[in-house]
N, C-alpha and C positions, 0 to 999 in steps of 0.2 A: 917448471915442474907443477904437477897438480896437487891440490889439497887432498890429503889422504882421508879415507874413511876410517872411523874408529871401530873397525871390524876386520880382523886379520883375514878371514875367509874372503870377504868381498874385496878387500884391498889387494890380495894376491891375484884375484881374477882381473881387477882393474889394471894392475901392473902388466899382466899378460896381454890384455887387449891393447893397452898403450904401446907396448913393445912391438906388437904385430901390426896394428892398424892406426895408431895414434889415438888422440883423445876423442871421446864421443861428446857431443854437445846438444843441448836442448835449446831450440829457438822457437819463438812464436811464429805462427804461420802468417803469411801476408794477408790472407783472406779467411777470417774465422768461419764464415758461412761455408765456404768451399771445404774447409777442414772438417766441419761437422758432417757434411754430406759424405766425405770420405770415410769417416768413422761409421756412419750408417751402412755404407756399402760393405765395410769390413766386418760387420757384425756376424759372428758365427760362421765365418768362411775361412778356408785356408788362405795363406798369403797369396799364393799363385792365382787362385780363383778370384779373390778380391781385386787383385791388380788387373786382371783381364777385364772384369766388369767395369772397374773404375776407368780404365783407359778408353773403353768403348763409350761410356757415358760422357767423359770429358771431351772426346772427339766429336760426339754427336750433338751435344748441347752446351750452351753457355751455362756455367754453374753460378747462376744468380737466382735469388728468390723469384724474381719476375719471370725469367726464362723457364725455370722448372715448373712454375705454375701454368705457364702458357703452353708448355709441351703436352702433347697428347699422352695420356698414360701408356698407351700401346707403344709409343716411341721409346719411353723409358724402359718398358719391359723388354723391348727388342735389344736393349743394351745388356740385358742379363739380370735386371732387377726383378725380383719376385713381385707379385701384386702387393704383398705386405710392405716390402721395402719401397716400392713406388709410393704407397700411401705415406710412409714415414718421411720420405724425402720431401714430399709435398707438404706434410704437416710442419716440418722444420721451416720450409720456405714461407708458409703462412705466418708462423710465429715470428720470424725475422722481420717480415713486413709489418705485421701488427704492432710489434714492440719497437720497431725501427732500431733493431740491435746493430751495433758496430762494436769494434774492439773497445772503444771508449765506454760503451754501455756497461761493460763488465769490469772496468778498471777499479771501481770503488767497491765491488762486491767481493766478499771473502769466498773461499772455495765452496763452502756449504751453501751459500746463497746462490752461486752459479749452478751448482748441482740441483738445487731445488727448482730454480727457474727452468732449467733444461728438462728435468724429468717430469715437468708438467706437460710436456709435449708427448703425445702418443707416439711411441717408437723410440724414445730416448730413455734409456735406463742408466743405471749407475756407471756401468762400464763405458758407455758412449760419452757420458758427461765427464768422466775422468780423462778420457782420451782428448776431449775438447780442452779441458784445463791444461793438460800437458802440451799438446801439439798445436792448438789454436792460440792459446793465451800464454804459453811458455811458463806456466806456474811451476815453481821449483820444488814443491814439497807434496807431491801426489804419489800415492802408492796404490796402483790398480791391481790389487790381489784378485779381483774378479777375472783377470786376464789369464788364459791358459798358459801363454808363454811366460808370464811372470811366475806362475806357480811351478812350471817346468824348470825355469832357471833357479828358483829357490830350492827345488828338489835336487837339482844337479849340484849345487854348491853346499847345501846344508842337510841333505837327506830328506826323507819323507817327513812331512809334518802337516798339520791342518792349517786352515787359513788364519785362525786365531794365533797360532804360534808364529806364522809368517809375519803377521802384523807386529808381534812382539819383537822379532828380530829386526824388522824394518824401522822400528822406533829409534834405534840407535843411529839411523842414517839421517834423522831430522837435522836440519831443514833442507836436505838435498835428496829426498827420496825419489824425485823424478829422474835425476841423473843416475842414481843407483838402479832404477828400473831399466834404463837404457842398457846398462851392463848386464842386468839379469836376462834381458831378451837375447843378448849375445851368448850368454851361458846356455840358454835353451837350445841354441843351435839354429 
């Protein structure tokens, strides 16, 4: 059985999801760079649009810093990336090469330090950095209130509230806010 959340509303939703689909789990990605590129592709797009562009990009290019820097920008744009996202992907590739980042590079950094390092890259904002913490590094206590799906899930379960109130509610989920977020995305539909 799962460890319960000390929140009756969230726990009831978790129990429903478990009964229907089994448990949700958060795992670190095999390749942090690839996961960061995925987050950039996903920025401000519908799930379906992002999936289509991501699939084209991953079929067309090796998703490594070297390969994305060597690819002609037009080739990346032909996958569906805008000029701006093409620049952002290349900026991330340059940063990974310059800093020689690997998963181990981030292991001793707390969440805020990782966010600070990543948001120094043009094209990586707080949302993207939090997605990296959750899905690239598997950090357990991230609450990405910047995400529309998270806010929609909060509204579905708790009613209308502002981001500040959502953060207050999420505080009771520490140190497992990342897992709670997976269930919020399910609540959003």
